[in-house]
C-alpha positions in Angstrom: -26.0 -33.7 -2.0 -22.7 -35.4 -1.2 -22.3 -36.4 -4.9 -22.9 -32.8 -6.0 -20.4 -31.4 -3.5 -17.8 -34.0 -4.6 -18.4 -33.1 -8.2 -17.8 -29.4 -7.5 -14.7 -30.1 -5.5 -13.4 -32.4 -8.2 -13.9 -29.8 -10.9 -12.2 -27.2 -8.8 -9.2 -29.5 -8.2 -9.0 -30.3 -11.9 -9.0 -26.6 -12.9 -6.5 -25.7 -10.2 -3.9 -27.9 -12.0 -4.1 -25.8 -15.2 -1.1 -23.6 -16.0 -1.9 -20.0 -15.0 -5.1 -21.2 -13.3 -4.8 -18.3 -10.9 -4.5 -14.8 -12.3 -3.9 -11.8 -10.0 -5.5 -8.3 -10.7 -4.8 -5.1 -8.8 -7.2 -3.8 -6.3 -9.7 -1.2 -7.7 -10.4 2.2 -6.5 -13.2 2.3 -3.7 -15.7 3.7 -6.2 -15.4 0.9 -8.7 -17.3 -2.0 -7.0 -20.3 0.2 -6.0 -20.4 1.6 -9.6 -20.3 -1.9 -11.1 -23.0 -3.2 -8.8 -25.4 -0.3 -9.3 -24.8 -0.3 -13.1 -25.3 -4.0 -13.4 -28.5 -3.9 -11.4 -29.8 -1.1 -13.6 -28.9 -2.9 -16.8 -30.7 -6.1 -15.6 -33.8 -4.6 -13.9 -34.7 -1.7 -16.1 -37.0 -2.2 -19.1 -36.3 -0.4 -22.3 -33.4 1.2 -24.0 -32.3 3.1 -20.9 -30.8 -0.1 -19.6 -27.8 0.7 -21.8 -27.0 3.4 -19.3 -26.2 0.5 -16.9 -23.9 -1.0 -19.6 -22.1 2.3 -20.0 -21.7 2.5 -16.2 -20.1 -1.0 -16.1 -17.7 0.0 -18.9 -16.8 3.2 -17.0 -16.2 1.1 -13.8 -13.8 -1.2 -15.7 -12.0 1.8 -17.2 -11.5 3.4 -13.8 -10.3 0.0 -12.4 -7.7 -0.3 -15.2 -6.4 3.2 -14.5 -6.3 3.0 -10.7 -2.8 3.8 -9.6 -1.1 1.9 -6.8 0.8 3.7 -4.0 4.5 4.5 -4.7 5.5 3.6 -1.2 3.8 1.5 1.5 4.8 1.5 5.2 3.3 -1.1 7.6 1.5 0.0 10.7 4.6 -1.0 12.8 7.2 0.5 10.5 8.8 -3.0 10.1 8.0 -3.4 6.4 8.4 -1.0 3.5 7.4 -1.5 -0.1 8.6 0.6 -3.1 6.8 0.4 -6.4 9.4 -0.3 -9.2 9.1 -1.2 -12.9 9.5 -4.9 -12.1 6.9 -4.7 -9.4 6.8 -3.8 -5.7 10.1 -4.3 -3.9 9.9 -5.3 -0.2 12.4 -4.4 2.5 12.3 -7.9 4.1 12.2 -11.4 2.7 10.7 -12.8 5.9 8.4 -11.5 8.7 5.3 -9.5 8.5 4.1 -12.0 5.9 0.4 -11.3 6.0 1.0 -7.6 5.3 3.5 -8.4 2.5 1.1 -10.9 0.9 -1.8 -8.4 0.9 0.4 -5.6 -0.6 1.5 -7.9 -3.5 -2.0 -9.3 -4.2 -3.5 -5.8 -4.2 -0.8 -4.9 -6.8 -2.0 -7.9 -8.9 1.4 -9.5 -8.2 1.7 -13.2 -7.7 5.3 -13.2 -6.5 6.3 -14.4 -3.0 7.7 -12.1 -0.3 11.2 -13.5 -0.8 11.1 -12.8 -4.6 9.8 -9.3 -4.0 12.6 -8.6 -1.6 15.2 -9.1 -4.3 16.6 -5.8 -5.6 15.3 -3.9 -2.6 18.6 -2.5 -1.4 19.4 -1.0 -4.9 16.1 0.9 -5.0 16.4 2.0 -1.3 20.0 3.2 -1.6 18.8 5.9 -4.1 16.9 7.5 -1.2 18.4 9.4 1.7 16.6 7.2 4.1 17.4 4.8 6.9 15.3 1.8 7.9 15.9 0.5 11.4 14.3 -2.8 12.4 14.8 -4.2 15.9 16.5 -2.9 19.1 19.9 -4.1 18.1 19.8 -2.1 14.9 18.6 0.9 16.8 21.5 0.7 19.2 23.9 0.7 16.3 22.4 3.8 14.6 23.1 6.7 17.0 23.5 9.4 14.4 21.8 10.4 11.1 22.4 12.8 8.2 20.8 16.1 7.7 17.2 15.8 6.3 17.4 12.0 6.4 14.2 10.1 6.9 14.6 7.4 9.6 11.8 4.8 9.7 11.9 2.4 12.7 9.7 -0.2 14.3 11.2 0.7 17.8 11.2 3.8 19.9 14.0 6.3 19.0 15.2 9.5 20.6 14.3 12.7 18.8 17.0 14.2 16.6 17.1 17.7 15.2 19.0 16.9 12.0 16.7 14.1 10.6 13.0 13.2 10.5 12.3 10.2 12.7 9.2 8.1 12.1 9.4 5.5 14.9 7.0 3.2 16.9 5.5 6.2 18.7 4.5 7.8 15.4 3.1 4.6 13.9 1.2 3.8 17.1 -0.7 7.1 16.5 -1.0 7.2 12.7 -1.1 3.5 11.7 0.2 2.5 8.3 1.1 5.0 5.7 1.2 5.1 1.9 2.5 7.7 -0.5 0.6 8.5 -3.7 1.1 10.9 -6.6 -1.6 13.6 -6.9 -1.4 16.5 -9.3 2.3 16.0 -9.8 3.2 15.9 -6.1 3.7 13.1 -3.6 1.2 13.0 -0.8 1.4 11.1 2.5 -1.8 9.3 3.6 -2.1 7.7 7.0 -4.6 5.1 8.2 -5.7 7.6 10.9 -6.6 10.2 8.3 -8.1 7.7 5.9 -10.3 5.9 8.4 -11.3 9.0 10.4 -11.9 9.5 14.1 -13.9 6.4 15.1 -14.9 5.4 18.6 -13.3 1.9 18.4 -10.0 3.2 17.0 -9.7 6.6 18.6 -6.1 7.5 19.5 -7.0 10.1 22.2 -4.2 12.4 21.0 -3.5 15.5 23.0 -3.4 18.8 21.1 0.4 19.0 21.4 0.9 15.4 20.2 -1.6 15.9 17.3 0.3 19.1 16.3 3.6 17.2 16.5 2.3 14.4 14.2 1.0 16.9 11.7 4.4 18.7 11.6 6.1 15.3 11.1 3.8 14.4 8.2 4.2 17.8 6.6 8.0 17.5 6.8 7.8 13.9 5.5 5.8 15.1 2.5 8.3 17.9 1.8 11.3 15.5 2.0 9.5 13.0 -0.2 9.1 15.5 -3.0 12.8 16.3 -2.9 13.9 12.7 -2.5 13.7 11.6 -6.2 11.0 9.1 -5.5 8.9 8.9 -8.7 6.3 6.7 -10.4 8.0 3.7 -12.1 8.4 3.7 -15.8 8.2 0.7 -18.0 11.6 -0.8 -18.7 13.0 -0.2 -22.2 12.8 -3.3 -24.5 
């Protein structure tokens, strides 16, 4: 047994030294893996020509996988990390910190870059939006005012402000992470709370007034997003 394991590890080490030995692919839609599994089982187990239905199901699964869009914007569950999808790949707001989240975002995009590489060019893309990203108490102390209809995203607690929309630690503690996707020509905000549902082990115990406040913030965030100029990336011209 030891010789067999040594052979397997030796082959794995040899293949790992190849150029481009590791290829990254983007994460599929939730329906893809069940569709592939059921279709493959049908194609293998069924006897007769109907097994080609399973083959067609597998082809459909790969087609859906290839056309699965990635979120235009990702916000971590603490608000400390943002990721905007650009023609050159996802741009991250930080070159260090929140590394586990950053790595998962990039790998789910099918992107093999490091966090530091993905952070290059962030400021140029972020400056096109009327947003403010506040990380840390010192940065929060320096930012005491905001512009009308400006979106302020922070990983600390901030005082409410009438002019701008504040998404701070209090909001993310209730909603969890957020992503923004395009659906039917409009940008839509999805939260971990709405995606996972009301579960006993993750229930937030929101009061009716706080739930209404969160719903109002998400609705306003969606409105400001659709007027911000954030759009799906287009391939760069050759």
